[in-house]
C-alpha positions, 0 to 999 in steps of 0.5 A: 564419571562421578559428575556425569552420574551426579548430572544425570540423577539430577536431570532425572530428580527434575523430569520426575519432579515436573511429571509430578507437578503437572500429574494432576492436570495430565490425569484431567486432561486423559480424563477430558479426553475419555469422556471425549471419547464417550460423548462422541460415540452417544451423538452418533448413537443419538443422531443415528437413531433419529435419523432413522426416526426422520427417514433421513438419508444414510449419507446426511447421518453419516455427515451429521455423525461426522460433524457432531464427533469433529465439533466434540473432539476439537471442544474436547481437545482444546480443553485439554491442551489448556488444562496441560499447558496453562500458558495456552488460554481459550482465546490463544487457541482459538486464534490460532485455530481460526488463522489455521483455518482461513489458510485451509479454506483459501487451499481447499475452497472448491473441497469445502464448495462441493462438500457444503453443497452436498449437505446442503442437496442431502439436507433438501432432498431435490432428487432422490437415488434413483430419480432421471435428472438433467442439468448441463447437458448431462442426463442419466439416473443418480446412483449415488449421492457423496459429499462431495459429488453426485453419480449419474449413469447416463442412458448410453451406459457411460458414469458422470461423476458430477461435483455436487457444486454444479447441481446446486448452483445451477437448474436441474430438472427431475424428470421422474419427480411424478409418475407421469409425463407428457409428450406431444408429436406432430401428425400431418395430414393432407389439406384434401382430406376432411379434418374432425374424421382425422382428427377422431382417427387420431384420438381412438388410435392413440387411446387404444395403445397401452402405453398411453395413461388416458385413464388420469389425463386425457389425451388432447389434439389439436390443429395447431398449423397450415403446413406447406402440404399438410393441416399439422396436429398436435397430439399430447399424452401421458405416460410413464416418466422414466426414458424408456416409458417415453420412448416406448410410447412415443413409438407405439402411438406413431405406430398405431396413427400410421396404421390407423390412417392409412387403414382409413385412407386418409393421406400423410402427405410427402413435401409438394413443390410447384416449380413455376417458370416465366419462360416457355421451355424449349423441348427437343425431341431425339429421334432414334 
């Protein structure tokens, strides 16, 4: 019993001596951790202020704050570990972190790819919240941009969550990058009608539509083709860039042109077909 107590006393004395020996290094490590915490909070505050002044997106500010915080904590933790355990040199720690980073990079390749693409999208700002975009047969309004993906609400109400690397690597059409958008429809009139009169009637009908922005961009009407049963006009005008603006304006213009041509008696022909028969067709009269 006395031997056990003596052994425990010896071990306890060794522990106390070991703690007292590394106490200065432990205090210094705790001071480094506290300083790292303070610097991390200060860095986040500075980034938030600068981001607000530069009118950066809130998501981008959060990402920059996170990267700054992670970098500071990585450096602070590395310094604290080397203070407590002198045998662990910064070179060895960085080598270990490097090998671990390579393994993690291979394991989470797609995640990191989307992460980097999200940062670049937020930095470049090729489109903003509320824009209507199209990419790889996906078309809709941008509702949310995160580090990993972008939420696009299609015109039929469905939500599509698109990985950021897809938007970064493929062409993206931003339909609302400007307030106006050009629309073109084809209108045909019969060959027997006067082309100049028909063009004038179509032009006046289009300009009288409220959704046509002829005050900014002029209406253009060109005869483009000799069709099977009509002379075709290409009618071009400008209206709002949102999909609903485009559909409404196209509907109103087509109705206005049809109404104006009917009022002037100008024929919009149906397709005509002429059948030619090489031999006489026998006709038999059926008596009742």
